[in-house]
N, C-alpha and C positions, 0 to 999 in steps of 0.2 A: 681565664680561670686560674691559671698558675699564679699570675700576678696578684689576683684577688686573695688567693690562699696566703701568699706571703704577707700581704698587707694586713689581713685579718689576724694572722698569727702574731705578727709584730705588735699590733695594737692590743691584743689580749695579753700578751706577755708583758708589755709595758704597764698595762692596767693592773696586772697581778703584782707588779712591783710598786704599786701605789700611785701611779700617774693617772689620776682620775679623768683628765681630758682625753687621754688615749683610750681609756676604758669606755667612756661615753661615746667616743667616735666608733669604737668596735660595735657597740650595741646599735648605733645609728646605721652602720653599714649592714648589719645583719637584717634589719627590718625589711628592706626590699627583696632580699633573697628568700626570706621566710614567707613573705607575702606571696611571691610568685609560686613558691613550692606548694603552699596551701591552696591557693586559687586553682592551680593545676589539678591537684589531687581531689579537691572538693567538687570541682566542676564536672568531673567524671561521674559523680553520683547526683548531679543536679542541685548541689548546694551552693549557697551564695557567699558574697564578699564579707558579710557580717560575721559568719562563722570563721572565715579565714582570718579576719582581723582579730577576733577573740583568741584564736589559736596562736597568732603571732605574739600577742601580749603574754599569753600563758607561757609560751616557749622562751621569750625574753626573760621572764621572771625565773623560769627554771634554769636557764643558762646563768643568770645572775646568782641564784642561790647555790648552784652546783659548780661555780667557777673554780673552786678549790680542788675539784676532782680532775681538772684538765691537766694532762701531762704535756708540758711545754716542748718535749722532744718529739711530739706527734703532730700531724696535721690537725688543724682546728675544724675544718669543715665536716669531716666525718663525725667528729664528736658532737657538733651542733646538730647535724642532721639525724643523728641517732636520738637525740633528745626530741627533736621535732617529730620524728617518726612515732615515738612512744606517745607523745602528746596527741597526735592524730589518732592513733589506735585507741587511746583512752576516750577521746572525744566520740569516736564512732561507736564504741561500746556503750557509752552513756546515751547516745542519741539514736542508735539503731538496735532495737531489742534483739534482733536475730544474730547480732555479733557478740552479744554479752558472754557467751560461753566459748567463743573461739579462742584457742591459744594464741599468744602473741606471735609465735612463729608463723602460724597460718594467716593471721590477720594482716601481717606485713605483706604477704604475697598478694592479698586482695587489694591493697591500697598503694603499694609502691612498685615502681618498675625495678628491674634487676639493676642493682648498684653497679655491677661490672659494666653492663651495657651503657648505663648513664655516664660512667667515667670515660668509656671509649668515645661516646658521643661528644662529650665535653672536649676531649682532646681533638677530635675531628673538627669541631667548630673552631677551636683555637687555631688549628693549622690553616683553616680557610680564612679566618679573620686576619691572620698574620700576613696574608697576601694582599690585603687592602691597604690603601693609604691611611695614615694615622688618623685623619679627621673622620673618615668613614668608619674606621674600626672603633673609635671612641664613641661615635654617635650610635652605632648599632649596639655596641655593648651596653651603653647607658639606657637606650630606649627599649631594645628588644630582649636583652638578657636580664637586665636589672629592673626593668619595668618603670623607668622614670618617664615623666612627661617630657614633651618637647622643651618646655620652659626650663625644667630642672636640668635636662641634658645640656641645653644651651648655656645655662649659668655655669655648670661644671666645666664645659669645654671652652668657655670664653668666646662663644660664637652667638650669632643671632638664631632665633628659632627657625627662621626660614633656611638658614645655612645648615642647621642640624637636620631638618627634614629633607633637604636636597641631598645631603651626605648619606642619610639612611637610604633614600630611594636609589641613589647611584650605587651605593655599597651593596644593597640587596640584589640589584640587577647584576653587578659583577659576581657576587656569590653564586647566583643562579647560573651564570655562564661557566663558572669554575666547576660547579657540580655537574652541569650538562656536558662538560668536556670541551667547551669552547674556551679559548684563551684571550678573548678580545682585549 
């Protein structure tokens, strides 16, 4: 997650300096993160992928139109997820009549987990992933964290789909043993 933050921040900063290829890559990298975020949040209320995809597009447009508000001395992911959170709240207000009068502060508690706990969890995951071989770490991060398909993960890693699947399987097995206290 720390490496992803550094990459996203660098791409956005370069994009703000006029490097369109870097900015385009920044938006492309955001897509899978936002998609996973919205699918997670919406699945809790029985909503589907179509709504998640609509929210991804709305958020990417909002990031694009508000990019001038980003402070390059700050991390980029909290800025993006703040936009995403407000887009989600707006969406729920529009589609759930019972939430129309709920203040933003309260609505956030209904649809998002505690940001502090999420940050701690991300750090825990990163510590566990760091214990894995590079292939397994990349495969798990690509497929399980970023939500890429086996084919997409294989292309990114320069591996076969089978090798990616095997790396994910073995990596998850190793992670389970780390969490369970075994050091196999």
